[in-house]
N, C-alpha and C positions, 0 to 999 in steps of 0.2 A: 504493500500500500504506500509506503514511503517513497517508492520510486515515482509516484505521481507528483511529489512535492516540487514546487518551482525552484526552491533553493534549500540549503542546509538549515538556515534559521527557521524556515517553515517546518522542517522535520523536527527540530528540537522543540518548537512550541507545540506541535501536535502531540508529541510523546508526553509532554508535561500535562497537557490538557486532557488527554485520553484517560488518565488515571485520577483526575481531579474530581472535586465535588460540584463543579459548576453545572453539571448536567442535571436538570430537573426532570427530564423525561427523555427516554430513547425507545426506539422500537424498530422492528423489521416487519414489513407488510408485503404480502404477495397473495393475490387472489386473481380470479378470472378477469376482473376489470382493471387491475393495477399491475404494472410490471414490478419485479422485485425491487423494493425501495427500503433503504435504511434512513432513519430520520431521528432528529433530536432537537431539544430546546436547551440552549447553553446560555447561562447568565454571563453577560459581558459588562462593558462599561455603560451600556444603555439601561434605561429603566426596564424595558421589555427584553426578555431573553431572545437571543438570535435563533431564528428558524433555519435549521440546516437539514437538507435532504439530498440523497444521492440515488439516482436511477442506476442500478447495478448492471443493467443490460447494455449500457452505452460505453463507459459511464458518463452520466450527465449530472451536473451539480447545481445546487441553489443554496445560497446563504444570505441572510439579511444583514450581515455585518458590513462595515464600510471598507474592509480590506481590499486593496487593489491586486493582491496576489490571487492566483487562480490555479488550482483550488486553494482555498484559505485554510488556516490551521484548524478551524472548526470542522470543515469537511473532512480533512485528513484524520482528525481525532475520532470522529464518529465512525469512520471506516476502520480505524485501529480497534476500536471497541467491538465492532461487529466481527472483525477477523479473530479477535481473542475469545469470541463466544459469549460476551457479556451483554449482548443486546437481545432482549426477549422478543418473541413474536407478539405483535399487538396490532389492532386495527389502525389504519392510517387516519390521522386527524384531517379535518376539512382543508387546512392550508396545503397539506401534501397532495390531496386529491385535486385541488384546484390547479396546483402547479403541473401535475401530470396531465390534467385535462387540457390545459393551455398548450402544452407541448404537442399533444395529439392533434389539437385543432390546427396548429401551425403546419404540422405534417400533412394533414388533409388539404389544407388550403394551398400548399406549395404545388401539389400535383396539377390541378387545373391551370394555375398560373403558368407553370413551366410548359404545359402542353400548348397553351395559347401563345406563349412566347416563341416556341420552337416550331409549332405547326405551320404558321404562316399561310399565305395564299399560294396559288400555283406559281406566280412569278417569283416568289421567295424561294420556293423549292427548286425552280429552274436555275435561279442564280446560285444556289448552293451546289447544284450539280455541276455547273460550269466552273465554279471555284475549285471543286474537287478534281475535275479533269485537268485544269490548269496546273494544280499542284502536282498531280501525277506526272505530267509532262516535264515539269521542272525537276522533280526528283529523278526521273529516268535520265534526263540530260546530265544532271549532276553525277549520277553513278556511272554513266558512260565516260565522263571526264575522269572520275576516280579510277576506272579500269585502265585508261591510258596512262595516268600518273603512276599507277602501280607497276606497269610494264617498264616505265622509265626508271623507277627505283631499282628494279632488278637488273636492267641493262647496265646501269651505272655501278652496280655492286654495292655491297653493304660495308666494306672495309672502312670507308671514311665517313660514315654517317654521324659518328660522335662529334665531328668537327662542325656539323651543319647547325647545331643548336635547335632550340624549340621552335624558332620562327619558321624553319623549314616545314615542320608538320602543321603548325598553326595556320600557315597560308592556305594549305589544301583544306584544312578543317573549316576555315572561314568560307571557302567557296561552297562547301557542302551545306553550311548554314544558310547561305544565300539561296541554295537550291531546295531549301526546306527539308533537309535530311539530317536532323540533329543527332539521331542515333549513330549514323555513319560518321558524322563529324567528331563525336566523342571518341570513337574507336581510333580515328586517325590521330587525334590529339594525344591519345595515350601512347602512341608509338614512340614518342620522345622519351618515355620512361624505360624503354627496352634497348636503347642503343648500346648499352654495355653488355648485352646478352644476345649475340647474333642469332642463336638458335631460337630464342623466344621471339625476337623481332621477325624472323622469317616466318614463323608459325602465325603470328598476328597478321602479317601481310597476306599470307595464304587465306586466312579467314575473311579478310576484306575483299580479296579477289572472289571468293565464294559468294559473298554478299552481293557484289556487283553483278556477277554472272547469273546468280539466282534471280535477281530482280529483272534482268533482261528477258527471262523466260518465265515470268511470274504466272502467267495464265496456264501454263502446262504443268505446274507443280500441284501436288496433292493439297487440298484446301487447308489442312492444319499447318503444313509446312509453309504455305503461302502466307497465312495469317501471322505466323511467327516471324517470317522474313519482313513483312510490312512493319511489324512492331520494332524489330531490330534496326531497321532503316530509320525509324523515328516517326512513322505515320501514326497519328494519335488514335487511340481507342477510348471512347467515352465511357464513363462509369455506367451510364444507362445501358450501353451495349453489353458490358460485362454482366451487369445484374440481370439482364434479360436472358442470359444463358442458363444452363442447368446448374443447380446448386448441389453441393456435396455436404451431407450432414455427418458429423463425427464428433468425438471428444478430442479436440485439437490440443495436443500437448505443446506447451511453449518450451522449446529447446534452448534458445539463447537469443540475445539481443546484441546488435552491434551498431554503434553510432559512428558516422564517418563524415568529415567535411567534404562538400562538393561545391565548388565556386563559392557563392555567398550563402549557401544553405547548409544545414546539418541534416544528413540523411540517416534515418533509422531503419534497420532491417530486423524484423522479428521473424525467426524461423519456427515453423510449426510442423508437427507430424501427426497424422490421424492415428488414434489408438487402434481403430478397427481396420481402416482402409490401408494404413501404412503410407499414405500419400504425403508428399512433402508440399509445404505451402510457405509463401513469403508475404508478410504484411509490410508494405513499404510506406513510410510517412516522411514528411519534410517539415523543417522548422526554420524560419528566418531568424535574423539577428534579434536577440531579446525574447524570442518565443521559446516555449517549452513543449515537450511532447506530453500529451494526455492520453493515457492508455491503461487498461487493466491487464494487458498481456505481459505478465511477469514470469520469468523463468521459474519452473517448479510448480506451475499451475496448469490446469486444462480447462478449455472452454467448449461447452456444448453449443455448437453453432452450425449454421449453413454458410458455406463459402462458395463464391463464384470465381472461377479462374479466368485469368487473361489468356490470350491465344497461346503464349509460350508455355502454359500449363504449370507455372510455378507461382507467379504473383497472383494474389487474390484480393477480393473485397469481401468484407463480412456482410452477408445479406441479412442474416437474422441470428440473434442470440437467444437460445432457449433457456439459459440459466447463467448466473454470474460465473466468472472464472473461479475455480476451486483448487486448493492445494492438492498435489499428488505426492506420493512417497516413492514412486519408481517410474521409470520411463519405459514405454513399450517399444518394441521394434529395434532394439540394439542389435547390430549385426557384427559378425566376424569381419576382419579387414578384407579378405577376398570378396565376400558377398557385398560389402559396402562399395568396393571399387566396381563390381559388376553393375550394381544399381546406378552408379554414376555414369558408367559407359552407356547404359541404356538411355539415360536422360540426355547425354551428349549426342546420341544418335538422333533423338527427336529434335534437338536444338543445338546445332554445331557451335553457335555463338554464346553458349551458356558460360557465364563467367564465375558463378558461385553455386555451390550446392551444399545442402545440409547433410552432415553425416552423424550417425550415432554409433559409436564403436564400442563393442562389448569386450570387457576383460583385457584392457590394454594397460601397459605400464610405460610411463615416460622415461626414456633413457637418452643419453648423449652418445652419438656415434661419430667420432672424430670431432669436427667443429659444427655438427648439425644435430639438433634435437629431433627425436622421433617418438612415435607411439608404437610399441611392439606387442605382439601376442604370438608366442611360439616362434616360428620362423618368418612370420609376416609382419609388416609394419608400414607406416606412412610417415613421411617427413612433415615437420611443422614449418610454418611460414616464418622465415628468419626475421621478417619485418615486425613480427609480434614480440620479439625479444625473448630472453630466457624465460621459460615457463615455471618460475619458482613457485607460484601459488598452486599450480597443478601438481608439481613435484611434492609439495608439502601436504596437499590434500590426499594424494595417493599413498604417501608413506611407504613406497616400494611394493604396494599391493596392486593387483589388477582392479581397475575401476572402469566405469562407463563414462565415456567422454563424448559430448556433443560439440560439434564445431562446424565451421564454414570452410569447405574445400575450394581452393583456387588453384591456378596454374603454379603458384609459388609454394603450395603446400597447405596443410590444414592449420586454420587459426582456431584454437580451442575457445569455446564460449562458456561452457559449464561442465562440471564433473559431478557424477553421482558416487558417493561413498556410502554404501548401505542404503538407508532411506533418507539421506541428507544430500541436498544439492548445494554446491559451492559455485557461485558465479565467478568467472575468470576475467 
């Protein structure tokens, strides 16, 4: 719950408030007419107690305190009390029901407005079709130019690319941005990071060639592969399109979370795995400067929910939550190293441009082999990503014993995100 806090001071204040006597009333309500909601009345500096409530299916918050932090300490405190099991079941008071009713009304009102906004008249639809065709033509021209540029790189050889600097790659990336192919532009811009590794650089150039060649014959590709390729090039897929697709219900276990800066944004990747389906899923979110991530997807919990998948079959949107995320004491679907690598190979066959993949490895031990850290089990093993540094927290948690490790697999190796020791999860 404390991972929702906007800063450390909010965490400290919430801990102090959760165990205090300021709460005159708390309760948990869930019935057919009301989503699971935890609520409470907390006496503050005002005459009237602050009204605090949390819809656990989102989560969504409301508090009448004047704090500018979101969520505030009162919201975090009532969640801590609920997580500790000290909040009794109780009928929701009128102010909680009014809040939930107003949220439901806004949701109902949004649908017709959005339909009216996007439906348009026939001339609006025609204009949208023309714009789509113009963009497709620009993307095709941009990727044709990329194909010629790739051929020039190979003809000139890779021995001297380190002297070219980032501007060499950024120039081609800018042309692809102009051609409205931002996904391809990002892949070109990343080439500058691999000039010290000719083998990796050649592999990435090959993937870009595959992208350009595939787009040139897009109409002849299988539908799923064509949709994946469009997404990798950077053609947008709206949330409405994704949510209109089939949903997959499961108890989605949260394996790990990784935050990474990208341009002026902070990108959060939350990796999930279905307890019954065994399917991998990625919840992707973004935060600008000064913003914080708000989510209940915390490692060591599981969420009963319907997920809708993007075309590449990894990224998802949460379509419906059937219950709040709940703690788990073990992770399902941990695989031996060979089986995990086979699963990754199958995912790579479906999407050759796959950059990251979640792995849950069973009974592995962290060891150092030469100058490289690895996870080993018997005669099998996987290397760890050197960029993650020495895995001392993982080594300490394992204590020389086989453990279950969840991590993010990339071309540079595995980046551990969490480790299970018995029924205890340690975030890395």
